[in-house]
VOTI-492273 format. One line per 2 residues: number of its first residue (from 1); for each residue x, y, z of N, C-alpha, C. Coordinates in steps of 0.2 Angstrom, whole numbers, plus 5000, padded with zeros to 4 digits. Last residue first. Layout:
<recs>
NUM) X/Y/Z/X/Y/Z/X/Y/Z ~ ... $
</recs>
This chain:
<recs>
371) 5556/5256/5579/5561/5250/5580/5568/5252/5579 ~ 5548/5268/5589/5551/5266/5583/5556/5261/5584 $
369) 5532/5268/5597/5539/5267/5597/5542/5265/5591 ~ 5520/5279/5602/5522/5275/5596/5530/5274/5597 $
367) 5520/5284/5615/5514/5281/5613/5515/5276/5606 ~ 5531/5292/5618/5532/5284/5618/5526/5281/5616 $
365) 5531/5305/5618/5528/5302/5624/5529/5294/5624 ~ 5536/5308/5605/5539/5311/5611/5537/5309/5618 $
363) 5527/5301/5597/5534/5299/5597/5537/5302/5603 ~ 5514/5308/5598/5515/5301/5599/5522/5299/5600 $
361) 5517/5321/5596/5513/5319/5602/5513/5312/5603 ~ 5524/5321/5584/5527/5323/5590/5523/5321/5596 $
359) 5513/5317/5575/5519/5313/5576/5523/5314/5582 ~ 5505/5328/5575/5503/5322/5578/5508/5317/5579 $
357) 5514/5338/5569/5512/5339/5576/5509/5332/5579 ~ 5515/5332/5557/5521/5332/5561/5519/5333/5568 $
355) 5502/5334/5552/5505/5327/5553/5511/5327/5558 ~ 5502/5348/5552/5497/5344/5556/5500/5337/5557 $
353) 5512/5350/5542/5513/5353/5549/5508/5349/5554 ~ 5506/5344/5531/5512/5342/5534/5514/5344/5541 $
351) 5495/5353/5530/5494/5346/5531/5500/5343/5534 ~ 5502/5365/5526/5498/5364/5532/5497/5357/5535 $
349) 5508/5361/5514/5512/5362/5520/5508/5362/5526 ~ 5496/5359/5507/5500/5353/5507/5505/5354/5513 $
347) 5491/5372/5507/5487/5367/5510/5492/5361/5511 ~ 5502/5378/5500/5500/5380/5507/5496/5375/5510 $
345) 5500/5372/5487/5506/5371/5491/5505/5373/5498 ~ 5487/5378/5484/5488/5370/5485/5494/5369/5488 $
343) 5491/5391/5483/5486/5389/5488/5486/5381/5489 ~ 5499/5391/5472/5502/5393/5479/5497/5391/5484 $
341) 5490/5388/5462/5496/5383/5464/5499/5385/5471 ~ 5481/5398/5463/5479/5392/5464/5485/5387/5466 $
339) 5490/5409/5458/5487/5409/5465/5485/5402/5467 ~ 5492/5405/5445/5498/5405/5450/5495/5405/5457 $
337) 5479/5406/5441/5482/5399/5441/5488/5399/5445 ~ 5478/5420/5442/5473/5415/5446/5476/5408/5446 $
335) 5487/5424/5432/5488/5425/5439/5484/5421/5444 ~ 5480/5419/5420/5487/5417/5422/5488/5418/5429 $
333) 5468/5426/5421/5468/5418/5422/5475/5416/5423 ~ 5471/5439/5420/5468/5437/5426/5469/5429/5427 $
331) 5476/5439/5406/5481/5440/5412/5478/5438/5419 ~ 5463/5436/5400/5469/5431/5399/5474/5432/5405 $
329) 5456/5447/5404/5454/5440/5406/5459/5435/5405 ~ 5463/5457/5397/5462/5457/5405/5460/5450/5407 $
327) 5461/5453/5384/5468/5453/5387/5468/5453/5395 ~ 5447/5456/5383/5450/5449/5382/5457/5448/5385 $
325) 5447/5470/5385/5444/5465/5390/5446/5458/5389 ~ 5462/5479/5383/5455/5477/5381/5453/5471/5385 $
323) 5472/5486/5396/5471/5483/5390/5464/5481/5388 ~ 5475/5503/5403/5471/5496/5403/5471/5493/5396 $
321) 5484/5513/5413/5484/5510/5406/5480/5504/5407 ~ 5476/5525/5424/5481/5519/5423/5479/5517/5415 $
319) 5473/5538/5435/5473/5536/5428/5478/5530/5428 ~ 5461/5541/5448/5468/5538/5446/5468/5536/5439 $
317) 5448/5544/5451/5452/5549/5447/5459/5547/5445 ~ 5443/5535/5460/5441/5535/5453/5445/5539/5448 $
315) 5450/5539/5472/5451/5532/5469/5449/5532/5461 ~ 5444/5551/5474/5451/5551/5473/5453/5544/5469 $
313) 5431/5547/5476/5432/5551/5470/5440/5551/5469 ~ 5432/5540/5489/5430/5537/5483/5431/5541/5476 $
311) 5446/5542/5499/5440/5545/5496/5438/5542/5489 ~ 5453/5534/5513/5453/5535/5505/5446/5538/5504 $
309) 5464/5535/5527/5457/5535/5524/5458/5536/5517 ~ 5472/5531/5543/5472/5531/5535/5465/5531/5532 $
307) 5470/5540/5557/5468/5534/5554/5468/5535/5546 ~ 5477/5555/5554/5477/5550/5559/5476/5543/5556 $
305) 5477/5563/5543/5483/5563/5547/5483/5558/5552 ~ 5471/5557/5527/5470/5559/5534/5476/5559/5538 $
303) 5471/5552/5514/5469/5559/5515/5467/5561/5522 ~ 5482/5543/5504/5479/5544/5511/5477/5551/5512 $
301) 5488/5540/5493/5482/5543/5492/5478/5544/5498 ~ 5499/5532/5497/5501/5539/5493/5494/5543/5492 $
299) 5494/5520/5501/5495/5525/5506/5497/5532/5503 ~ 5493/5512/5490/5487/5516/5492/5488/5521/5497 $
297) 5501/5508/5477/5503/5510/5484/5497/5515/5486 ~ 5495/5495/5467/5495/5502/5468/5497/5503/5476 $
295) 5494/5482/5465/5500/5485/5463/5501/5492/5465 ~ 5481/5478/5468/5486/5476/5472/5493/5479/5471 $
293) 5474/5483/5457/5473/5487/5463/5479/5485/5468 ~ 5476/5472/5448/5479/5479/5447/5479/5483/5453 $
291) 5469/5462/5454/5476/5462/5454/5480/5468/5452 ~ 5456/5468/5452/5459/5466/5458/5466/5466/5459 $
289) 5456/5468/5438/5456/5475/5441/5458/5474/5449 ~ 5455/5454/5435/5461/5458/5433/5462/5465/5437 $
287) 5443/5452/5441/5449/5449/5444/5455/5452/5442 ~ 5434/5459/5432/5435/5461/5439/5441/5458/5443 $
285) 5437/5465/5416/5437/5459/5420/5439/5461/5428 ~ 5426/5475/5406/5432/5475/5410/5431/5468/5415 $
283) 5417/5479/5397/5419/5472/5397/5425/5471/5401 ~ 5407/5483/5411/5409/5478/5406/5412/5482/5400 $
281) 5412/5489/5427/5409/5491/5420/5411/5486/5415 ~ 5409/5484/5443/5414/5484/5437/5410/5485/5431 $
279) 5407/5492/5458/5403/5490/5452/5407/5490/5446 ~ 5415/5489/5473/5415/5492/5467/5410/5488/5462 $
277) 5416/5494/5491/5416/5489/5486/5415/5492/5479 ~ 5425/5500/5505/5422/5501/5498/5421/5495/5495 $
275) 5423/5499/5522/5426/5496/5516/5422/5497/5510 ~ 5416/5504/5532/5423/5506/5532/5427/5503/5526 $
273) 5404/5499/5532/5404/5506/5530/5411/5508/5530 ~ 5405/5482/5525/5404/5487/5530/5405/5494/5528 $
271) 5396/5472/5513/5402/5476/5514/5401/5482/5520 ~ 5391/5456/5510/5389/5462/5513/5396/5466/5515 $
269) 5389/5446/5495/5393/5448/5501/5389/5454/5504 ~ 5390/5433/5483/5386/5438/5486/5389/5440/5493 $
267) 5406/5430/5475/5400/5428/5477/5396/5433/5481 ~ 5418/5435/5472/5414/5434/5466/5408/5430/5468 $
265) 5429/5448/5478/5424/5443/5480/5420/5442/5473 ~ 5445/5453/5484/5441/5451/5478/5435/5446/5480 $
263) 5453/5467/5491/5450/5461/5492/5446/5460/5485 ~ 5468/5477/5496/5462/5475/5491/5460/5468/5492 $
261) 5475/5485/5507/5474/5478/5506/5467/5476/5502 ~ 5477/5498/5511/5481/5495/5507/5481/5488/5506 $
259) 5469/5503/5522/5467/5505/5515/5472/5502/5509 ~ 5464/5499/5536/5468/5496/5531/5466/5497/5524 $
257) 5456/5514/5539/5460/5509/5542/5465/5506/5537 ~ 5443/5517/5527/5447/5519/5533/5450/5513/5536 $
255) 5440/5510/5516/5439/5517/5516/5443/5520/5522 ~ 5449/5497/5507/5447/5500/5513/5446/5508/5512 $
253) 5441/5489/5493/5447/5492/5496/5444/5496/5502 ~ 5436/5476/5482/5435/5480/5488/5441/5483/5490 $
251) 5429/5471/5467/5435/5473/5470/5433/5478/5476 ~ 5417/5458/5462/5419/5465/5464/5426/5466/5467 $
249) 5404/5450/5454/5411/5450/5456/5413/5457/5457 ~ 5388/5453/5463/5392/5452/5457/5399/5452/5459 $
247) 5380/5456/5474/5380/5449/5472/5384/5448/5465 ~ 5378/5466/5489/5380/5465/5482/5382/5458/5480 $
245) 5373/5463/5501/5373/5470/5499/5374/5470/5491 ~ 5362/5450/5507/5368/5453/5504/5367/5460/5502 $
243) 5357/5444/5523/5355/5446/5516/5362/5449/5513 ~ 5361/5439/5535/5355/5436/5532/5354/5438/5525 $
241) 5379/5437/5537/5373/5441/5536/5367/5437/5533 ~ 5393/5435/5548/5389/5433/5542/5382/5437/5543 $
239) 5410/5442/5550/5404/5439/5552/5400/5436/5546 ~ 5421/5446/5544/5421/5448/5551/5414/5445/5554 $
237) 5434/5443/5532/5427/5442/5534/5427/5443/5542 ~ 5445/5457/5530/5442/5451/5528/5436/5450/5531 $
235) 5449/5469/5535/5454/5464/5536/5451/5457/5534 ~ 5439/5478/5533/5445/5479/5530/5450/5474/5530 $
233) 5425/5466/5531/5428/5472/5534/5435/5473/5531 ~ 5410/5458/5526/5417/5459/5525/5419/5466/5528 $
231) 5400/5445/5530/5401/5452/5531/5409/5453/5530 ~ 5394/5432/5519/5400/5435/5523/5399/5442/5524 $
229) 5378/5424/5520/5383/5428/5517/5388/5431/5521 ~ 5370/5417/5528/5373/5413/5522/5378/5418/5519 $
227) 5369/5416/5546/5368/5419/5540/5372/5416/5534 ~ 5370/5413/5559/5368/5407/5554/5367/5410/5547 $
225) 5371/5425/5565/5376/5420/5566/5376/5414/5561 ~ 5369/5440/5557/5366/5434/5559/5371/5428/5559 $
223) 5366/5457/5553/5370/5452/5556/5366/5446/5559 ~ 5358/5466/5548/5358/5460/5544/5363/5455/5547 $
221) 5359/5478/5555/5352/5475/5554/5352/5469/5550 ~ 5373/5480/5556/5369/5478/5562/5362/5475/5560 $
219) 5382/5485/5546/5379/5478/5546/5374/5476/5551 ~ 5382/5500/5536/5382/5497/5543/5379/5490/5543 $
217) 5389/5497/5520/5384/5500/5524/5385/5496/5531 ~ 5401/5504/5507/5398/5499/5511/5393/5502/5516 $
215) 5400/5514/5493/5401/5514/5500/5397/5508/5503 ~ 5408/5511/5477/5402/5511/5481/5404/5511/5489 $
213) 5416/5516/5462/5417/5515/5469/5410/5516/5473 ~ 5414/5508/5447/5412/5514/5451/5413/5511/5458 $
211) 5426/5506/5433/5422/5503/5439/5420/5509/5443 ~ 5431/5512/5423/5431/5505/5422/5427/5502/5428 $
209) 5432/5526/5425/5429/5524/5419/5428/5516/5418 ~ 5439/5527/5437/5431/5528/5437/5428/5526/5431 $
207) 5452/5526/5434/5449/5520/5437/5441/5521/5437 ~ 5454/5533/5417/5453/5534/5425/5450/5527/5427 $
205) 5465/5526/5405/5458/5528/5408/5459/5530/5415 ~ 5474/5523/5391/5474/5526/5398/5467/5528/5399 $
203) 5475/5508/5383/5472/5514/5383/5472/5517/5390 ~ 5486/5498/5373/5483/5499/5380/5481/5506/5380 $
201) 5484/5491/5357/5487/5496/5361/5483/5497/5368 ~ 5486/5473/5354/5483/5480/5354/5485/5485/5359 $
199) 5492/5461/5355/5496/5466/5353/5493/5473/5352 ~ 5492/5444/5359/5489/5451/5361/5494/5456/5359 $
197) 5499/5432/5357/5492/5433/5354/5489/5440/5355 ~ 5506/5430/5374/5506/5428/5366/5499/5429/5364 $
195) 5506/5444/5384/5504/5437/5383/5504/5436/5376 ~ 5519/5456/5386/5513/5454/5384/5512/5447/5384 $
193) 5527/5466/5398/5528/5459/5395/5521/5457/5393 ~ 5523/5478/5402/5530/5477/5400/5531/5471/5397 $
191) 5509/5480/5406/5511/5479/5399/5518/5479/5397 ~ 5506/5479/5419/5508/5486/5417/5510/5486/5409 $
189) 5503/5466/5422/5498/5471/5423/5500/5478/5421 ~ 5515/5459/5418/5508/5458/5414/5503/5463/5416 $
187) 5525/5463/5427/5526/5463/5420/5519/5463/5416 ~ 5520/5462/5440/5523/5468/5438/5524/5469/5430 $
185) 5515/5449/5440/5511/5455/5441/5514/5461/5438 ~ 5527/5442/5439/5522/5442/5434/5517/5447/5434 $
183) 5533/5445/5452/5536/5447/5445/5531/5447/5440 ~ 5523/5439/5460/5524/5446/5460/5528/5449/5454 $
181) 5525/5426/5456/5519/5429/5454/5520/5436/5455 ~ 5538/5424/5460/5537/5423/5453/5530/5426/5451 $
179) 5536/5425/5474/5541/5430/5471/5539/5430/5463 ~ 5528/5414/5476/5525/5421/5477/5530/5426/5474 $
177) 5537/5404/5473/5531/5405/5469/5528/5411/5470 ~ 5546/5405/5484/5548/5406/5477/5542/5407/5472 $
175) 5538/5403/5495/5541/5409/5494/5543/5410/5487 ~ 5535/5389/5492/5530/5394/5492/5532/5401/5491 $
173) 5548/5384/5493/5544/5383/5487/5539/5388/5486 ~ 5550/5386/5507/5555/5389/5502/5551/5389/5495 $
171) 5540/5378/5512/5540/5385/5513/5544/5389/5508 ~ 5544/5365/5508/5538/5368/5505/5537/5376/5506 $
169) 5556/5364/5515/5556/5364/5508/5550/5367/5505 ~ 5550/5364/5528/5555/5369/5526/5555/5370/5518 $
167) 5543/5352/5528/5539/5358/5529/5544/5364/5526 ~ 5554/5343/5526/5548/5343/5521/5545/5350/5521 $
165) 5561/5345/5538/5564/5346/5531/5559/5347/5526 ~ 5552/5340/5547/5554/5348/5547/5557/5349/5540 $
163) 5552/5327/5544/5546/5331/5543/5547/5338/5543 ~ 5565/5324/5548/5563/5323/5541/5557/5327/5539 $
161) 5564/5327/5561/5569/5331/5557/5567/5330/5550 ~ 5557/5316/5565/5554/5323/5565/5558/5328/5562 $
159) 5566/5305/5563/5559/5305/5559/5556/5312/5559 ~ 5577/5309/5571/5577/5309/5563/5570/5309/5560 $
157) 5571/5308/5584/5574/5315/5581/5574/5315/5573 ~ 5569/5295/5584/5563/5299/5585/5565/5306/5582 $
155) 5582/5290/5583/5577/5288/5578/5571/5293/5578 ~ 5588/5296/5594/5590/5298/5588/5585/5296/5582 $
153) 5581/5288/5604/5581/5296/5604/5582/5298/5597 ~ 5586/5276/5601/5579/5277/5600/5578/5285/5600 $
151) 5600/5278/5604/5598/5275/5597/5590/5277/5596 ~ 5601/5280/5617/5602/5286/5612/5599/5284/5605 $
149) 5588/5272/5626/5594/5272/5623/5595/5278/5618 ~ 5576/5275/5634/5582/5272/5637/5588/5272/5633 $
147) 5569/5292/5633/5570/5285/5630/5576/5281/5633 ~ 5565/5302/5645/5571/5300/5642/5570/5293/5640 $
145) 5556/5318/5647/5556/5311/5647/5562/5308/5643 ~ 5561/5330/5659/5561/5328/5652/5561/5321/5652 $
143) 5556/5344/5669/5557/5336/5668/5556/5335/5661 ~ 5564/5358/5674/5559/5355/5670/5561/5348/5669 $
141) 5573/5365/5682/5569/5360/5685/5563/5357/5681 ~ 5579/5374/5672/5583/5369/5676/5579/5363/5679 $
139) 5568/5382/5668/5572/5378/5663/5575/5372/5667 ~ 5565/5389/5680/5560/5386/5675/5562/5381/5670 $
137) 5577/5393/5685/5574/5388/5688/5568/5385/5683 ~ 5579/5405/5678/5583/5399/5676/5580/5393/5679 $
135) 5564/5413/5672/5569/5412/5677/5573/5405/5676 ~ 5558/5423/5659/5560/5416/5661/5565/5416/5667 $
133) 5545/5435/5659/5552/5433/5659/5553/5426/5661 ~ 5531/5437/5658/5536/5442/5656/5543/5440/5655 $
131) 5517/5428/5653/5523/5428/5657/5528/5433/5654 ~ 5499/5430/5655/5505/5430/5651/5511/5430/5656 $
129) 5490/5429/5664/5488/5426/5658/5494/5426/5653 ~ 5497/5424/5680/5495/5429/5675/5493/5425/5669 $
127) 5503/5415/5689/5495/5416/5690/5493/5421/5684 ~ 5514/5403/5683/5512/5410/5684/5505/5411/5685 $
125) 5517/5390/5680/5521/5393/5685/5519/5400/5687 ~ 5510/5387/5668/5508/5384/5674/5511/5387/5681 $
123) 5518/5394/5659/5511/5397/5660/5508/5394/5667 ~ 5529/5386/5659/5530/5393/5662/5523/5396/5663 $
121) 5524/5374/5653/5527/5374/5659/5527/5381/5663 ~ 5519/5379/5640/5514/5376/5645/5517/5376/5652 $
119) 5532/5381/5635/5527/5387/5636/5522/5385/5641 ~ 5539/5369/5634/5541/5374/5639/5536/5379/5640 $
117) 5535/5360/5625/5532/5359/5631/5534/5365/5636 ~ 5541/5361/5613/5534/5360/5612/5531/5359/5619 $
115) 5554/5363/5615/5551/5368/5612/5543/5367/5611 ~ 5557/5350/5622/5558/5357/5626/5553/5362/5622 $
113) 5556/5341/5612/5552/5341/5618/5552/5347/5621 ~ 5566/5346/5602/5559/5344/5600/5554/5344/5606 $
111) 5578/5347/5610/5575/5353/5607/5567/5352/5605 ~ 5580/5333/5613/5578/5338/5618/5575/5344/5615 $
109) 5583/5328/5600/5577/5326/5604/5575/5331/5609 ~ 5594/5335/5598/5589/5337/5594/5582/5334/5597 $
107) 5603/5329/5608/5602/5336/5608/5595/5338/5604 ~ 5599/5315/5617/5601/5318/5611/5599/5325/5610 $
105) 5606/5310/5633/5601/5313/5629/5603/5316/5622 ~ 5616/5305/5640/5609/5302/5641/5604/5305/5637 $
103) 5628/5311/5639/5627/5305/5635/5620/5302/5636 ~ 5623/5329/5640/5627/5323/5642/5625/5317/5638 $
101) 5625/5344/5631/5621/5338/5632/5625/5332/5634 ~ 5630/5357/5629/5634/5352/5633/5630/5346/5635 $
99) 5615/5368/5632/5621/5365/5628/5624/5360/5632 ~ 5605/5382/5631/5605/5375/5634/5610/5371/5630 $
97) 5604/5399/5634/5608/5394/5630/5608/5387/5634 ~ 5593/5412/5634/5595/5406/5637/5598/5401/5632 $
95) 5595/5429/5632/5593/5423/5628/5597/5417/5632 ~ 5599/5441/5636/5593/5438/5639/5590/5432/5635 $
93) 5611/5443/5629/5612/5442/5636/5605/5440/5639 ~ 5611/5434/5613/5609/5440/5617/5610/5438/5625 $
91) 5625/5424/5606/5618/5425/5609/5617/5431/5613 ~ 5633/5417/5592/5633/5421/5598/5626/5422/5600 $
89) 5641/5402/5585/5636/5407/5585/5637/5412/5591 ~ 5646/5388/5575/5648/5394/5579/5642/5399/5579 $
87) 5636/5373/5578/5641/5377/5575/5643/5383/5579 ~ 5620/5368/5577/5626/5365/5578/5631/5369/5575 $
85) 5605/5374/5585/5610/5375/5581/5616/5370/5583 ~ 5588/5379/5587/5593/5373/5587/5598/5375/5583 $
83) 5577/5390/5596/5582/5389/5590/5586/5382/5592 ~ 5561/5397/5600/5566/5392/5601/5571/5391/5595 $
81) 5549/5407/5607/5555/5407/5603/5560/5402/5604 ~ 5540/5406/5617/5538/5404/5611/5543/5404/5605 $
79) 5544/5410/5630/5541/5403/5629/5538/5401/5622 ~ 5544/5426/5624/5545/5422/5630/5541/5415/5630 $
77) 5543/5436/5614/5544/5429/5612/5545/5424/5618 ~ 5541/5448/5620/5535/5445/5617/5537/5438/5615 $
75) 5553/5447/5635/5550/5450/5629/5544/5446/5626 ~ 5565/5434/5640/5560/5439/5641/5557/5442/5634 $
73) 5573/5424/5635/5573/5425/5642/5567/5430/5644 ~ 5571/5413/5621/5570/5420/5624/5569/5420/5631 $
71) 5582/5399/5619/5575/5402/5620/5576/5409/5623 ~ 5592/5387/5610/5591/5393/5613/5584/5395/5614 $
69) 5603/5373/5611/5596/5375/5610/5595/5382/5614 ~ 5617/5367/5603/5614/5371/5608/5607/5372/5606 $
67) 5634/5362/5599/5627/5360/5599/5623/5364/5604 ~ 5647/5374/5595/5644/5367/5596/5637/5367/5596 $
65) 5653/5387/5601/5654/5383/5595/5652/5376/5597 ~ 5652/5405/5606/5650/5398/5607/5652/5394/5600 $
63) 5655/5417/5601/5658/5415/5608/5657/5408/5609 ~ 5660/5426/5587/5656/5421/5590/5660/5419/5597 $
61) 5658/5440/5575/5662/5436/5580/5657/5431/5583 ~ 5649/5447/5568/5655/5445/5565/5660/5441/5569 $
59) 5632/5442/5566/5637/5445/5570/5644/5443/5567 ~ 5614/5442/5564/5620/5440/5562/5626/5444/5565 $
57) 5598/5435/5569/5602/5441/5567/5609/5438/5565 ~ 5583/5426/5566/5590/5426/5568/5594/5431/5565 $
55) 5567/5428/5572/5572/5430/5567/5579/5430/5570 ~ 5561/5426/5584/5562/5420/5580/5567/5422/5574 $
53) 5570/5434/5597/5565/5434/5592/5566/5428/5588 ~ 5580/5439/5605/5574/5437/5608/5568/5437/5603 $
51) 5594/5432/5596/5591/5437/5600/5584/5435/5602 ~ 5608/5425/5590/5602/5424/5592/5599/5429/5597 $
49) 5617/5426/5576/5617/5429/5582/5609/5429/5585 ~ 5628/5417/5565/5621/5418/5568/5622/5421/5575 $
47) 5642/5425/5557/5639/5420/5561/5632/5422/5564 ~ 5645/5436/5549/5647/5429/5547/5643/5424/5551 $
45) 5634/5450/5544/5638/5446/5549/5639/5439/5547 ~ 5626/5460/5538/5629/5454/5534/5635/5450/5538 $
43) 5622/5467/5550/5618/5465/5545/5620/5459/5540 ~ 5626/5463/5566/5629/5466/5560/5625/5463/5554 $
41) 5623/5467/5583/5622/5463/5577/5625/5467/5571 ~ 5624/5474/5595/5630/5471/5592/5629/5467/5586 $
39) 5612/5479/5599/5616/5483/5595/5622/5480/5592 ~ 5608/5469/5609/5605/5469/5602/5609/5473/5597 $
37) 5623/5462/5617/5617/5466/5616/5614/5467/5609 ~ 5629/5446/5624/5628/5451/5619/5622/5456/5620 $
35) 5629/5434/5631/5632/5440/5634/5632/5446/5629 ~ 5617/5421/5635/5622/5425/5631/5625/5431/5634 $
33) 5616/5410/5650/5614/5415/5645/5619/5418/5641 ~ 5615/5392/5653/5618/5399/5654/5614/5404/5649 $
31) 5616/5375/5657/5611/5381/5656/5614/5388/5657 ~ 5619/5359/5651/5622/5365/5654/5617/5371/5652 $
29) 5610/5344/5654/5613/5349/5650/5615/5355/5654 ~ 5605/5335/5663/5607/5332/5656/5610/5337/5652 $
27) 5601/5341/5674/5605/5335/5675/5607/5332/5668 ~ 5593/5352/5670/5600/5354/5673/5604/5347/5674 $
25) 5581/5345/5667/5585/5348/5662/5593/5349/5664 ~ 5578/5330/5676/5578/5338/5675/5583/5340/5670 $
23) 5571/5315/5669/5576/5319/5673/5575/5326/5672 ~ 5564/5299/5667/5563/5306/5667/5569/5309/5671 $
21) 5564/5284/5656/5565/5288/5663/5563/5295/5662 ~ 5556/5270/5650/5558/5277/5649/5559/5279/5656 $
19) 5550/5257/5652/5558/5258/5651/5560/5265/5650 ~ 5537/5260/5652/5540/5258/5658/5547/5259/5658 $
17) 5532/5275/5642/5534/5268/5643/5537/5266/5649 ~ 5521/5287/5650/5527/5285/5646/5528/5278/5647 $
15) 5510/5299/5654/5511/5292/5653/5516/5291/5648 ~ 5518/5314/5662/5512/5310/5658/5514/5303/5658 $
13) 5527/5319/5669/5527/5322/5662/5521/5318/5658 ~ 5526/5312/5681/5525/5319/5681/5524/5322/5674 $
11) 5519/5297/5675/5524/5301/5678/5522/5308/5678 ~ 5513/5280/5674/5511/5287/5675/5517/5291/5678 $
9) 5518/5268/5661/5518/5271/5668/5516/5278/5668 ~ 5516/5253/5651/5517/5261/5652/5516/5262/5660 $
7) 5513/5240/5650/5519/5242/5648/5521/5250/5648 ~ 5496/5243/5646/5501/5238/5649/5508/5240/5646 $
5) 5489/5260/5648/5491/5254/5645/5496/5249/5648 ~ 5479/5265/5661/5486/5266/5659/5487/5259/5655 $
3) 5467/5263/5667/5467/5266/5660/5474/5267/5657 ~ 5469/5260/5680/5467/5254/5675/5467/5257/5668 $
1) 5471/5270/5689/5477/5267/5685/5476/5262/5680 $
</recs>
C-alpha cells in the first residue's frame, strides 16, 4: 500500500482519489436493448439508427429521445463499437442502450470511461481470445469511478470533448484535402486542366514506351532482420533485406493479389515475385507515372478467375496520353505538395489522438484533478 500516493486509495477500478466513489452501471443508469432489425434502415432517413457497427445508419422513425450511450451486443464490433447521442434515435435489437443517467453521473463522463474500459472487462470475463456477445450482466455489474461532484465530471467531460472536437475537425479537413487531391489528379493527369505555362500537345503512347515492367524476385536469400533495404509486397513493406533489387525511382504494381494499389519508391528496395517494379525511361517523371497509375482501374485488366493477376505485357500495351517531361515534373510536384500537406495533417491528428489518450488515462482515474 506504500506506493499509493497520499490522498488516493486502491479500489477494484484501480487507484483513485479518496473522495471519489465507485458504483455499478445499473445503479447509475438504465440498461436495455433496441427493438429494430437491420432491414429497417432507410438510406436518407431522418433519424440516427444505431446498429452493431461504428457506421451510423438512418431511419424515418424514432423510439428514443434523450441522452444515451450505445454499444454492440454481438458481432465483430463487440466491445469495440460505442456511440454517444443526445436527441431522437432508434437502435437495433442487439444494441445495448444505456440511458436515464441519475444525478450522480454525467452522461458524457460515463461514455468516456465506459468506451475505454468495457472491452478489457469483457475480455477478462471470457476464457477465449475473442468474445461473441455481451450479456447484460457484463454492463450492469461493471464498476464506474465517480468523482464526488457533477461539476468535476463535467469539467473532465468538457476537456476531453474539446480534444474530440479537435480530432474530428482534423479528420474533416483531411477528408476535404483528399477530395481536392483526387479532383486535381483527375484534372491534371488527364490534361483536362493544364498548369500555367504549359500548352504543348500531349502524345498518346503505350505505357511500355515510358517504362518497362520488371518482375520482382523471391526474397529468401536476402531476408535480414537488420537489413538496410525494405522488402516490398503488394501491401507495402513486409521485411528488410541485406541487398537491393533496384535503386532508382520506380512505380510498383501487384502481379498477383492486390493488383489495384500502385506504390512508389525513390530509395533502394527489394520487390517480391508477386509485385512488379518498373524501369522508367527518361525524360519521364516516375512520380508522375505513379500518380497516373493510381487513376487506372487495374481490375479491368485482371487475367485470372481466382486470385487477381496482371500480365507485364498487358500493362505495357495500355495506351495513354502523356505530356512532355517538364510538365510531368510540374504536375508531380503539385500533387506531391498536396500529399505532404495531407501527411502533415495526419501526423497532427495522430498526435492529438495520443494526447487525448494520455489525458483520458490521467483525468478518468483522478491522477490529474481539474479545478
